[in-house]
C-alpha positions as CSV (number, residue, x, y, z in Angstrom):
1,M,0.0,0.0,0.0
2,K,1.4,3.4,-1.1
3,T,1.8,5.9,1.7
4,T,2.4,9.7,1.6
5,E,4.7,11.5,4.0
6,I,3.2,14.7,5.5
7,G,4.4,17.3,7.9
8,F,2.1,19.2,10.2
9,R,1.8,22.2,12.6
10,K,-1.0,22.9,15.0
11,T,-2.4,26.4,14.5
12,I,-3.4,28.8,17.3
13,V,-7.1,27.9,16.8
14,G,-6.5,24.2,17.0
15,W,-6.6,23.2,13.3
16,Y,-3.6,21.7,11.5
17,N,-1.5,23.0,8.6
18,V,-0.5,19.9,6.7
19,V,2.3,19.9,4.1
20,L,2.7,17.2,1.5
21,I,6.4,16.5,1.6
22,E,6.7,15.3,-2.0
23,N,5.5,18.6,-3.5
24,G,5.2,21.2,-0.8
25,A,1.5,21.8,-1.1
26,E,0.0,23.1,2.1
27,Y,-3.5,22.6,3.5
28,N,-5.5,23.7,6.5
29,V,-7.3,20.7,8.0
30,S,-9.8,20.5,10.9
31,R,-8.6,19.1,14.2
32,E,-11.1,16.3,14.3
33,L,-10.4,15.1,10.8
34,F,-6.6,15.3,11.2
35,L,-6.6,13.4,14.5
36,E,-9.0,10.7,13.1
37,L,-7.0,10.1,10.0
38,T,-3.5,10.2,11.5
39,G,-4.1,8.8,14.9
40,A,-1.8,11.6,16.3
41,S,-2.0,12.6,20.0
42,K,-4.1,15.6,20.9
43,Q,-1.0,17.1,22.5
44,A,1.0,16.9,19.2
45,R,2.1,20.4,18.1
46,A,4.2,19.6,15.0
47,G,5.8,16.6,13.3
48,R,5.9,14.2,10.4
49,T,3.9,11.1,9.7
50,E,2.7,8.9,6.9
51,I,-0.8,8.4,5.7
52,T,-2.3,6.1,3.1
53,G,-3.6,7.2,-0.3
54,A,-7.2,6.7,0.8
55,Q,-6.6,8.9,3.9
56,L,-5.0,11.6,1.8
57,V,-8.0,11.6,-0.6
58,T,-10.4,11.8,2.4
59,M,-8.4,14.7,3.9
60,L,-8.2,16.7,0.6
61,T,-11.8,16.3,-0.3
62,D,-13.2,17.2,3.1
63,R,-15.5,20.2,2.8
64,W,-13.6,22.2,5.4
65,T,-10.0,21.5,4.1
66,R,-8.5,24.5,2.4
67,R,-5.4,24.8,0.3
68,I,-3.0,27.5,1.6
69,P,-1.7,29.4,-1.4
70,K,2.1,30.1,-1.6
71,P,3.1,33.8,-1.9
72,V,4.3,34.7,-5.4
73,S,7.8,35.4,-4.1
74,A,8.1,31.8,-2.9
75,V,7.4,30.3,-6.4
76,A,10.5,29.3,-8.3
77,V,10.9,30.8,-11.7
């Protein structure tokens, strides 16, 4: 089963900013969904973990998940 490595940081409001390690895409994910899919501890503030392809699809298609756009200055030319 293929897995995807992600990095995460808990936000001040309790949601998680999730970064896909392979391409750097960043998403804001609800606390409940993140904890359910990753099995991370409620006390986790930041880290890295792996999720399955099915978990990734669930995370990215959730109605509350939002992509965090990168500033134009951060885009390589």
